[in-house]
Backbone as ProteinMPNN parsed JSONL, in Angstrom:
{"seq_chain_A": "XXXXXXXXXXXXXXXXXXXXXXXXXXXXXXXXXXXXXXXXXXXXXXXXXXXXXXXXXXXXXXXXXXXXXXXXXXXXXXXXXXXXXXXXXXXXXXXXXXXXXXX", "coords_chain_A": {"N_chain_A": [[-0.548, 18.646, 1.339], [-0.855, 15.866, -0.806], [-0.518, 13.236, -0.17], [-1.85, 11.728, 2.02], [-4.539, 11.529, 1.041], [-4.224, 10.182, -1.409], [-3.089, 7.852, -0.463], [-5.167, 6.816, 1.11], [-6.995, 6.325, -0.921], [-5.548, 4.384, -2.336], [-5.394, 2.342, -0.409], [-8.121, 1.824, -0.128], [-8.749, 0.86, -2.682], [-7.13, -1.366, -2.61], [-8.378, -2.884, -0.565], [-10.953, -3.209, -1.689], [-10.375, -4.505, -4.141], [-9.183, -6.809, -3.195], [-11.276, -8.003, -1.821], [-13.065, -8.521, -3.87], [-11.829, -10.23, -5.627], [-11.001, -13.572, -6.01], [-8.876, -15.779, -6.694], [-6.87, -18.489, -7.962], [-3.356, -18.591, -7.181], [-3.253, -16.699, -5.211], [-3.177, -15.433, -1.858], [-3.999, -15.204, 1.659], [-3.757, -11.993, 2.992], [-1.126, -11.001, 5.055], [-0.378, -9.181, 8.065], [2.073, -8.053, 7.633], [2.155, -7.981, 4.812], [0.212, -6.038, 4.374], [1.375, -3.836, 5.657], [3.581, -3.567, 3.965], [2.394, -2.71, 1.576], [1.336, -0.216, 2.388], [3.733, 1.102, 3.185], [5.109, 1.175, 0.733], [3.369, 2.717, -0.847], [3.446, 5.145, 0.597], [6.176, 5.75, 0.326], [6.416, 6.079, -2.493], [4.579, 8.167, -2.936], [5.749, 10.25, -1.424], [8.155, 10.53, -2.799], [7.203, 11.389, -5.309], [6.2, 13.821, -4.514], [8.43, 15.232, -3.954], [9.831, 14.969, -1.578], [12.782, 14.281, -0.182], [14.327, 14.095, 2.03], [15.544, 11.929, 4.435], [14.877, 11.87, 7.188], [12.49, 13.309, 7.338], [10.93, 11.676, 5.686], [10.814, 9.324, 7.205], [9.423, 10.267, 9.43], [6.948, 10.96, 8.22], [6.166, 8.413, 7.347], [5.803, 7.096, 9.803], [3.773, 8.687, 10.948], [1.69, 8.388, 9.058], [1.394, 5.646, 9.204], [0.298, 5.352, 11.77], [-2.045, 6.806, 11.373], [-3.379, 5.276, 9.465], [-3.763, 2.857, 10.695], [-6.247, 1.53, 11.439], [-7.162, 0.812, 8.867], [-5.152, -0.931, 8.101], [-5.605, -3.06, 9.842], [-8.095, -3.972, 8.906], [-7.326, -4.844, 6.462], [-5.854, -7.184, 6.794], [-5.905, -10.626, 6.067], [-7.365, -10.428, 3.736], [-7.529, -11.362, 0.248], [-4.556, -11.525, -1.64], [-2.148, -11.13, -4.279], [0.243, -13.732, -4.924], [2.729, -12.845, -5.704], [2.978, -10.329, -4.585], [4.905, -8.827, -3.09], [7.125, -8.681, -4.857], [5.946, -7.316, -6.956], [5.314, -4.88, -5.69], [7.908, -3.97, -5.193], [8.827, -3.45, -7.761], [7.142, -1.492, -8.691], [6.683, 1.785, -9.913], [5.089, 3.991, -9.517], [2.386, 5.278, -7.432], [-0.068, 4.721, -8.631], [0.545, 2.547, -10.206], [0.945, 0.634, -8.242], [-1.664, 0.396, -7.192], [-3.152, -0.289, -9.491], [-1.823, -2.404, -10.789], [-0.546, -4.101, -8.909], [-2.438, -4.577, -6.937], [-4.746, -5.523, -8.069]], "CA_chain_A": [[0.085, 17.524, 0.675], [-1.869, 14.928, -1.257], [-0.172, 11.859, 0.186], [-2.875, 10.995, 2.76], [-5.686, 11.237, 0.183], [-3.843, 9.146, -2.361], [-2.901, 6.607, 0.288], [-6.486, 6.299, 1.47], [-7.551, 5.772, -2.159], [-4.824, 3.146, -2.615], [-5.822, 1.319, 0.544], [-9.496, 1.471, -0.457], [-8.692, -0.002, -3.861], [-6.547, -2.613, -2.127], [-9.412, -3.634, 0.152], [-12.014, -3.556, -2.628], [-9.874, -5.505, -5.082], [-8.948, -8.046, -2.47], [-12.558, -8.612, -1.505], [-13.784, -8.932, -5.061], [-11.105, -11.223, -6.398], [-10.553, -14.765, -5.308], [-8.374, -16.644, -7.746], [-5.67, -19.212, -7.574], [-2.201, -17.709, -7.147], [-3.506, -15.668, -4.218], [-3.128, -15.9, -0.476], [-4.528, -14.241, 2.628], [-2.775, -10.952, 3.329], [-0.645, -10.922, 6.43], [-0.187, -7.793, 8.497], [3.302, -7.605, 6.968], [1.776, -7.619, 3.444], [-0.51, -4.768, 4.448], [2.383, -2.802, 5.95], [4.406, -3.383, 2.771], [1.625, -1.882, 0.643], [1.314, 1.144, 2.925], [5.077, 1.682, 3.113], [5.459, 1.461, -0.669], [2.566, 3.857, -1.276], [4.012, 6.342, 1.23], [7.473, 6.016, -0.302], [6.211, 6.602, -3.842], [3.922, 9.476, -2.833], [6.732, 11.235, -0.965], [9.092, 10.762, -3.913], [6.524, 12.208, -6.309], [6.0, 15.157, -3.94], [9.716, 15.888, -3.83], [10.424, 14.81, -0.246], [13.95, 13.411, -0.273], [14.963, 14.077, 3.343], [15.225, 10.654, 5.084], [14.245, 12.097, 8.49], [11.109, 13.682, 7.05], [10.263, 10.487, 5.149], [10.549, 8.431, 8.335], [8.369, 10.895, 10.225], [5.699, 10.796, 7.482], [5.793, 6.999, 7.369], [5.282, 6.795, 11.136], [2.508, 9.391, 11.106], [0.672, 7.753, 8.22], [1.171, 4.314, 9.759], [-0.667, 5.514, 12.873], [-3.313, 7.302, 10.818], [-4.047, 4.222, 8.699], [-3.766, 1.609, 11.47], [-7.509, 0.781, 11.291], [-7.208, 0.245, 7.517], [-4.237, -2.071, 8.095], [-6.27, -4.175, 10.522], [-9.136, -4.496, 8.0], [-6.647, -5.435, 5.309], [-5.334, -8.512, 7.119], [-6.773, -11.735, 5.708], [-7.913, -10.279, 2.389], [-6.706, -12.091, -0.708], [-3.582, -10.754, -2.411], [-1.33, -11.917, -5.211], [1.419, -14.374, -4.328], [3.915, -12.059, -6.039], [2.729, -8.96, -4.149], [6.153, -8.138, -2.695], [7.911, -8.4, -6.065], [5.224, -6.282, -7.69], [5.524, -3.619, -4.973], [9.303, -3.546, -5.374], [9.054, -2.966, -9.125], [6.218, -0.395, -8.997], [7.325, 3.096, -10.0], [4.124, 5.025, -9.139], [1.287, 4.77, -6.605], [-1.087, 4.19, -9.523], [0.985, 1.209, -10.592], [0.672, -0.241, -7.089], [-3.097, 0.13, -7.088], [-3.742, -0.888, -10.692], [-1.157, -3.627, -11.206], [-0.204, -4.987, -7.803], [-3.562, -4.872, -6.057], [-5.921, -6.014, -8.784]], "C_chain_A": [[-0.982, 16.501, 0.323], [-1.596, 13.503, -0.836], [-1.264, 11.147, 0.968], [-4.086, 10.628, 1.901], [-5.38, 10.126, -0.805], [-3.638, 7.808, -1.659], [-4.235, 5.999, 0.67], [-7.13, 5.668, 0.238], [-6.872, 4.44, -2.482], [-5.241, 2.032, -1.689], [-7.251, 0.889, 0.271], [-9.523, 0.531, -1.657], [-8.135, -1.365, -3.476], [-7.61, -3.474, -1.453], [-10.491, -4.095, -0.818], [-11.573, -4.651, -3.598], [-9.68, -6.845, -4.408], [-10.248, -8.759, -2.144], [-13.23, -9.185, -2.741], [-13.099, -10.038, -5.842], [-10.697, -12.404, -5.532], [-10.13, -15.754, -6.378], [-7.238, -17.484, -7.2], [-4.505, -18.233, -7.664], [-2.424, -16.524, -6.216], [-3.397, -16.288, -2.84], [-3.714, -14.828, 0.431], [-3.423, -13.261, 3.011], [-2.408, -11.022, 4.8], [-0.553, -9.443, 6.806], [1.068, -7.217, 7.843], [3.027, -7.225, 5.511], [1.108, -6.248, 3.434], [0.441, -3.609, 4.745], [3.243, -2.526, 4.723], [3.698, -2.504, 1.75], [1.636, -0.43, 1.118], [2.676, 1.806, 2.801], [5.458, 2.038, 1.687], [4.659, 2.648, -1.19], [3.099, 5.161, -0.688], [5.316, 6.726, 0.547], [7.295, 6.644, -1.683], [5.551, 7.976, -3.819], [4.915, 10.555, -2.405], [7.747, 11.545, -2.062], [8.466, 11.664, -4.967], [6.343, 13.643, -5.825], [7.305, 15.897, -3.696], [10.374, 15.786, -2.467], [11.562, 13.793, -0.328], [14.657, 13.252, 1.078], [14.572, 12.799, 4.093], [14.551, 10.822, 6.453], [12.769, 12.436, 8.3], [10.318, 12.476, 6.539], [9.885, 9.531, 6.281], [9.41, 8.976, 9.187], [7.006, 10.733, 9.549], [5.247, 9.343, 7.519], [5.207, 6.617, 8.722], [3.907, 7.432, 11.345], [1.403, 8.703, 10.301], [0.387, 6.323, 8.676], [0.17, 4.35, 10.903], [-2.041, 5.905, 12.331], [-4.093, 6.19, 10.119], [-4.061, 2.876, 9.409], [-5.09, 0.852, 11.352], [-7.635, 0.126, 9.912], [-6.302, -0.983, 7.428], [-4.878, -3.278, 8.763], [-7.349, -4.794, 9.636], [-8.525, -5.22, 6.81], [-6.225, -6.887, 5.565], [-6.366, -9.586, 6.769], [-7.415, -11.614, 4.344], [-7.005, -11.003, 1.406], [-5.82, -11.144, -1.503], [-2.8, -11.698, -3.315], [-0.161, -12.543, -4.471], [2.683, -13.553, -4.585], [3.768, -10.589, -5.618], [4.023, -8.212, -3.843], [7.0, -7.773, -3.914], [7.256, -7.283, -6.876], [5.412, -4.921, -7.024], [6.929, -3.08, -5.207], [9.539, -2.951, -6.76], [8.149, -1.794, -9.501], [6.95, 0.94, -8.946], [6.405, 4.24, -9.585], [3.065, 4.427, -8.218], [0.172, 4.157, -7.456], [-0.737, 2.779, -9.975], [0.733, 0.205, -9.466], [-0.8, -0.61, -7.077], [-3.661, -0.598, -8.299], [-3.085, -2.199, -11.12], [-0.97, -4.592, -10.049], [-1.406, -5.413, -6.975], [-4.806, -5.354, -6.781], [-5.822, -7.499, -9.006]], "O_chain_A": [[-1.92, 16.298, 1.094], [-2.404, 12.624, -1.135], [-1.595, 10.017, 0.607], [-4.609, 9.521, 2.025], [-6.197, 9.228, -1.009], [-3.977, 6.757, -2.202], [-4.413, 4.785, 0.565], [-7.74, 4.603, 0.332], [-7.541, 3.478, -2.86], [-5.424, 0.896, -2.126], [-7.575, -0.289, 0.419], [-10.234, -0.474, -1.651], [-8.608, -2.395, -3.956], [-7.724, -4.665, -1.744], [-10.902, -5.254, -0.774], [-12.31, -5.606, -3.844], [-9.977, -7.892, -4.985], [-10.312, -9.988, -2.187], [-13.891, -10.221, -2.667], [-13.743, -10.715, -6.644], [-10.121, -12.239, -4.456], [-10.962, -16.49, -6.907], [-6.713, -17.222, -6.118], [-4.678, -17.132, -8.188], [-1.841, -15.458, -6.418], [-3.509, -17.503, -2.673], [-3.9, -13.684, 0.017], [-2.298, -13.659, 3.315], [-3.274, -11.094, 5.672], [-0.643, -8.569, 5.944], [1.118, -6.027, 7.534], [3.597, -6.253, 5.014], [1.406, -5.406, 2.587], [0.326, -2.534, 4.157], [3.599, -1.377, 4.464], [4.325, -1.648, 1.125], [1.913, 0.48, 0.336], [2.769, 2.951, 2.36], [6.064, 3.083, 1.449], [5.202, 3.497, -1.897], [3.193, 6.168, -1.39], [5.533, 7.894, 0.226], [7.954, 7.632, -2.005], [5.922, 8.855, -4.597], [4.92, 11.652, -2.964], [8.15, 12.696, -2.231], [9.108, 12.59, -5.462], [6.333, 14.575, -6.629], [7.296, 17.055, -3.28], [11.38, 16.451, -2.22], [11.332, 12.599, -0.519], [15.494, 12.363, 1.239], [13.39, 12.595, 4.367], [13.731, 9.986, 6.834], [11.906, 11.918, 9.009], [9.165, 12.282, 6.922], [8.777, 8.997, 6.31], [8.534, 8.225, 9.615], [6.02, 10.409, 10.211], [4.06, 9.073, 7.703], [4.216, 5.889, 8.782], [2.99, 6.79, 11.856], [0.31, 8.469, 10.815], [-0.74, 5.844, 8.545], [-0.703, 3.487, 11.0], [-3.067, 5.394, 12.78], [-5.322, 6.162, 10.172], [-4.344, 1.854, 8.784], [-5.069, -0.367, 11.18], [-8.153, -0.984, 9.798], [-6.64, -1.961, 6.762], [-4.71, -4.404, 8.295], [-7.504, -6.015, 9.618], [-9.147, -6.107, 6.225], [-6.241, -7.714, 4.653], [-7.54, -9.476, 7.123], [-7.96, -12.593, 3.833], [-5.833, -11.234, 1.701], [-6.27, -10.101, -1.978], [-2.804, -12.913, -3.122], [0.365, -11.969, -3.517], [3.605, -13.566, -3.77], [4.368, -9.706, -6.232], [4.209, -7.082, -4.295], [7.533, -6.666, -3.986], [7.94, -6.412, -7.415], [5.643, -3.922, -7.705], [7.117, -1.878, -5.398], [10.36, -2.047, -6.916], [8.37, -1.162, -10.535], [7.743, 1.189, -8.037], [6.879, 5.347, -9.327], [2.861, 3.213, -8.214], [-0.46, 3.184, -7.045], [-1.612, 1.924, -10.111], [0.353, -0.939, -9.719], [-1.151, -1.785, -6.964], [-4.553, -1.435, -8.157], [-3.737, -3.027, -11.757], [-1.214, -5.789, -10.201], [-1.399, -6.489, -6.377], [-5.835, -5.572, -6.141], [-6.722, -8.097, -9.595]]}, "name": "protein", "num_of_chains": 1, "seq": "XXXXXXXXXXXXXXXXXXXXXXXXXXXXXXXXXXXXXXXXXXXXXXXXXXXXXXXXXXXXXXXXXXXXXXXXXXXXXXXXXXXXXXXXXXXXXXXXXXXXXXX"}
């Protein structure tokens, strides 16, 4: 399954974009912001891969949450858009999350 690779790429872009951009209309990412990004990326990746079973989705989210815990800790405090949550909610693909919501 490609979900872990795509998630790692998304988190890397998230960290890189957050470090490189410091503009108004941004705030320091909370741990909840970082979890929201990870959860949305997992959700979109699983949907694209055809996983519709809610039990399996929950299991993958928990597994990937543990796997990416160090990335989540590094994410906290980086600058993110003020409208990050709204952008994540409207994103339809993982690429949209990384290219629109995290830049």
